[in-house]
N, C-alpha and C positions, 0 to 999 in steps of 0.2 A: 100440659100434666104439672100436678102439685109438686112441689118439693117440701120434704120435711128436714127439719134440723134437730138432732137429739144431741143436747148438751149435757155433760156430766161434769159436775163440780166436786173435786175430792175435797172434802172438807179435813182440817187436821184433827187428829184424835183429841179427844176431849172438849172441842169448839164447838159441836154440831149444835148444842143450846144455843149459844150465842149466834150460829148462823141462822138458825130458824128464828130467833128473836128479832134480827136483823131485816129477814123477809117480812115478819109480821108486822114490824112498827116503820120500817122504810121503804122495803122493795115492792112488796104487795100494793101497799096504796099508792105507790108513784106508777107502778104498772097499769093500774084501773084507772087512776086519775089521767094519765096520759093517753088512753085509749089503746095501749099497746097490747092488752090481753087478747084482743079480738083475733090476734095470729095464734095464740098458746092453746095447744091442745090440753097439757095438763103438767104438773109439777108433782116430783115424787121423791121421796127419801128411800134409801135401801136398807133391807132389812136381812138379807141374806147375800152370798157372793162378796164381792167388793162393797166393803161396809163404809158408813161416814161418807155418803154421796147424796148430792143433791141432784137432781135428774129433771131434766125440763126437755118438753118435744113441744115443737112449734110448726105449723103448716103454712106455708106461702104458695102463692100462685106459681111462682116461677123465681128464677135467681135475682131478677132486677127487683122484684116484691121484696125479696130477702134482703136485700143490699139496701134498698130504701126504708124497710122498718128499722134495722139497726142504726143507720144513718140519725135518723129522726129520733131514735132512742136515745143513742149517745150524746144527741145534744140538748136533751130534758135535764134541767137542774135538778130536779126531785130525783131522778133515776141516777144521776150521776153524785148526788149526795150518797144514795145507798151504796153504789159501786166502792164509793171510797171506804165504807164502813165493812163490806162482805170482803173484799180482795183479801185484807190481812189473814182472814178465816180460811182461804183457800190455799190447797196446796198446788193442784191442778187443775187445768180446764181442758176437756177434750170435746170438739165438736165435730160431728159427724152430718154428712148431707145424705140423704135418701130419697130415693124415687120409690114410689108405689107400685107394686109389682103389678102384672097385668092380671093376676087372680086373687081371691080372696076379698075380706071387708078391708077398707080404711077409714079413717076418722075423719 
């Protein structure tokens, strides 16, 4: 059964422009170059509700697939360079693991 991971990063007020630039210049290129985007459903920024958030959803085969994905990604020098640039812009990180319901569509 597929496992989804919803990650929500709370960006410091006034730093969203810098966070978007870090993703554009370093994060997304590193994710694509490493092939890590194969598990990505999508990235989003908030417009209502909790503001100043970057939200991303990932789809994994199971928990072991998820663990292997992040272990490999965190060993990638280009991704870790990006991580060093984005971390000071983030106030909090919330990770939520989700299982698909037995009804309805799923990505």
